[in-house]
N, C-alpha and C positions, 0 to 999 in steps of 0.2 A: 513603509515596508523597506524592512534594513536589509539591503546587501547580500547579506549572509542568507539570510532567509531566504531571498530571493534564491541564490544559486540550490538551497535545498526544493526548492519549489522546481527549481532546473533539470534536478536530477532523477525528484520523484517522475514528472512528466514522459524524461526520457526511459524510465521502464515503464510506464504508462505504454504509450507510443510501438515500444516493443513488443508487450506482451497484444497487442491488437494487428500488430501487425504482422506477427509470429500465426495466429490466432489465423487470419488470415488468405496465412499461403497453403496452396493445395496438393503440393506435395511433400511429403513427410512430414509434417505438421510437429513442431514439439511440444507435445503440451506438457511435459515437461518445466521447457523453459517459461511455457505461456505462467504459468501458475504461480513459480517462481516471481516473475516481473509483480506481475501483484501485489504478493506478497511485498517487496520493494518498494514498490507507490504508496503504497499505506505507510509503511515504517516512514518513512523521507517525509512521506504531509506530516508527519505526530511531529516527527525529530522539528522541521518546519517550523511549529508553533512554539516547540518549546521553545528555537530561536529566539524567535521574536516576540518571547513575551522574557528572555534574558536569561534562562532556565541551563541548571547544566545538560549537558546530551548525553545521556548514559550507552556504553558499549554494547545494545543488546538487539536482538533483533524480535525480540516478544513484543509481539504489539498490546496484548495485554497489557504489562506493566509499563510500555508509553503510553495506553490508554489514565493507565490511574496517573499518574502525572501529569497527565493532559486536565481534566477533570479539576482540574484544582481553580483552574480560570476557563473553563470550559464545560459547566458541568452536563450542556443539550451532548455532546458528545455521545456521553454514555448507552444513547441509542447508536452508536455504532461498535457497539460490542458485539454482537455477537456474532455478524460480518471480520471483524478484525477475528475475532476464534478461529473462525473456519479459516482465514489465511495466517494462521499461524504460524501452524503449521508447515506452509509451503515454503519456507526458507529452509529446510535442511531437508523434507519428508522425500519430494522426489529428485533432489541432488545426487542422491547412492543409488549402486541396488540395490536391491529387496522390495521397492514401491516402483509405478509407473502411471503418471496422470491420464486419465481419459480425454477425449476429445469433450465428453460433458461435465468432469473435474474442473477444464480449462474454460469451461464458458458459462460454469456457475462462479468463478474465481471472477472472472473477466466482470463478473453481473457487479458484482459485490465491490472487486474495486470500482465501479462505475459510481454506484451506490457512496461510497465511503469519499471518492473524491470531489463528486460530488456537493455531498454534505460542509469538507472545510474549505474548498476553493471558495464557496459564497459567500462562507463564512468569515474569508480575507479577503471578500469584497471582488474576486477576479471572477473571468466569465469562466461558462460553465459552458 
């Protein structure tokens, strides 16, 4: 694995750990931020795969657009489409006034993130 790919994976893991840690807090849990970090984790794992393949990494938060690029060499990742589409909006929707994530939103986002993370780490040959 390229060192630059490993950097993307480390950043993705940082977002995953942040989401898990925030969700475990008992007082004033920020569900908006949990959802944001699940989206960021998925985004960085997709970008890690593009990096490993030597592909340009677009400056986008759109998970479906990234999946479309990755499917050229990881066609089985199409199975992630539904979960990625759900997480896709979390890059912005809960970061600004007008919408607030619930505990149910955050739990669902983390469940989907875990599923995405499991498949991607497995395909990189990393422990799940």
